[in-house]
C-alpha positions in Angstrom: -0.1 0.1 -0.3 1.3 3.9 -0.9 1.4 6.0 1.6 -1.3 9.0 1.3 1.4 11.9 1.7 3.2 11.0 -1.3 0.8 10.0 -3.2 0.5 13.9 -5.3 4.4 13.6 -5.5 5.0 10.3 -7.1 2.3 11.2 -10.1 3.5 14.5 -11.0 -0.1 15.9 -10.7 1.2 18.4 -7.8 3.2 21.8 -9.2 6.0 22.6 -6.8 3.9 25.4 -4.6 1.2 22.8 -3.9 4.0 20.4 -2.5 5.5 23.5 -0.7 2.3 24.2 1.2 1.1 20.7 1.0 3.8 19.2 2.3 6.2 21.5 3.9 3.7 23.9 5.4 3.9 27.1 3.6 1.4 29.3 2.5 0.3 31.2 -0.4 0.0 34.8 -1.1 -3.3 35.9 -0.4 -5.9 36.8 -2.4 -4.3 34.5 -4.9 -6.7 31.5 -5.2 -9.5 31.3 -8.2 -11.1 29.2 -5.5 -12.0 32.5 -3.3 -15.3 33.0 -6.2 -15.9 29.8 -6.4 -19.3 29.7 -6.1 -20.3 26.3 -7.3 -22.3 24.1 -5.2 -20.0 21.1 -4.7 -17.2 20.2 -2.6 -13.5 20.4 -1.9 -11.0 17.7 -1.4 -7.6 17.6 -1.0 -4.8 18.4 -3.8 -2.8 15.6 -2.1 -4.9 12.4 -2.0 -8.2 13.7 -3.1 -9.8 13.1 0.5 -13.1 15.2 0.7 -12.5 17.6 3.3 -15.1 21.0 2.8 -18.6 20.7 1.4 -19.3 24.6 -0.6 -22.7 25.0 1.7 -19.7 26.2 5.0 -17.9 28.4 2.3 -18.1 32.3 3.2 -16.4 35.3 2.5 -14.7 35.9 5.4 -12.0 38.9 3.5 -9.3 36.8 4.9 -7.9 36.7 1.1 -7.7 32.6 1.6 -11.0 30.3 1.2 -12.4 30.2 4.3 -15.3 27.3 5.5 -17.3 27.8 9.0 -17.1 23.6 9.3 -15.0 20.7 7.8 -16.8 17.4 6.5 -16.9 15.0 10.2 -13.4 12.8 10.0 -11.8 14.7 7.2 -9.3 17.0 8.9 -6.7 17.1 11.7 -5.5 19.8 13.9 -2.2 20.2 15.5 -0.7 23.6 17.4 1.4 25.5 15.4 3.9 27.8 16.8 5.8 29.5 13.6 6.4 33.0 12.9 6.4 33.8 16.9 2.8 32.8 17.8 0.5 29.8 18.8 -2.5 28.9 16.1 -4.5 25.9 15.0 -2.9 24.0 11.7 -5.3 21.7 9.7 -4.2 18.8 7.8 -5.6 16.2 6.3 -6.7 13.6 8.0 -6.2 10.9 4.8 -2.9 11.8 3.8 -1.8 14.4 6.2 -0.8 17.6 4.1 -1.0 21.1 5.3 -3.9 22.4 5.1 -4.0 26.0 6.4 -5.1 27.1 10.0 -8.3 27.3 11.8 -9.3 30.0 14.0 -12.2 30.7 16.5 -13.7 34.3 15.0 -15.9 33.0 12.4 -19.5 32.7 11.5 -22.5 30.6 13.2 -22.9 28.0 14.0 -19.4 26.8 14.8 -18.2 30.7 15.5 -15.3 28.5 13.7 -13.3 29.9 10.8 -11.0 26.9 8.3 -9.0 29.5 6.5 -7.5 27.3 4.0 -4.7 27.3 1.5 -6.4 27.0 -2.1 -3.9 25.3 -3.3 -3.9 23.1 -1.2 -7.0 22.2 -2.3 -9.6 21.0 -5.7 -13.4 21.7 -6.4 -15.3 19.1 -7.5 -19.1 20.4 -8.6 -22.0 18.7 -7.6 -23.5 17.1 -10.6 -25.6 19.8 -12.9 -23.4 23.0 -10.6 -21.6 23.3 -14.1 
């Protein structure tokens, strides 16, 4: 069985920037992701392994410059404490391949009060049938 964390790198389907984000905990520039403007119904999946992470119904405009969601699909993501850059934050990673996705903050909208602030390059969007 192959290691889920190496799937994207092994197939050559990830760009160098995606690999930097997913495997080296990088961050893309705010406002740089086309997914910021994605409004169709569907789901957001891990660019590293294809695992479903977020439903479009939980996406909202946070003003942060990164795709933001107020909830994840149950069991789809995990969290760890990130103390890099002189601050303490909660890092979000794919529960399947452990790829770095972004961070979660306690300043989101109801009903969860959470803001999953994700790197768009760590995600792929799959429109729901008929939503294209």
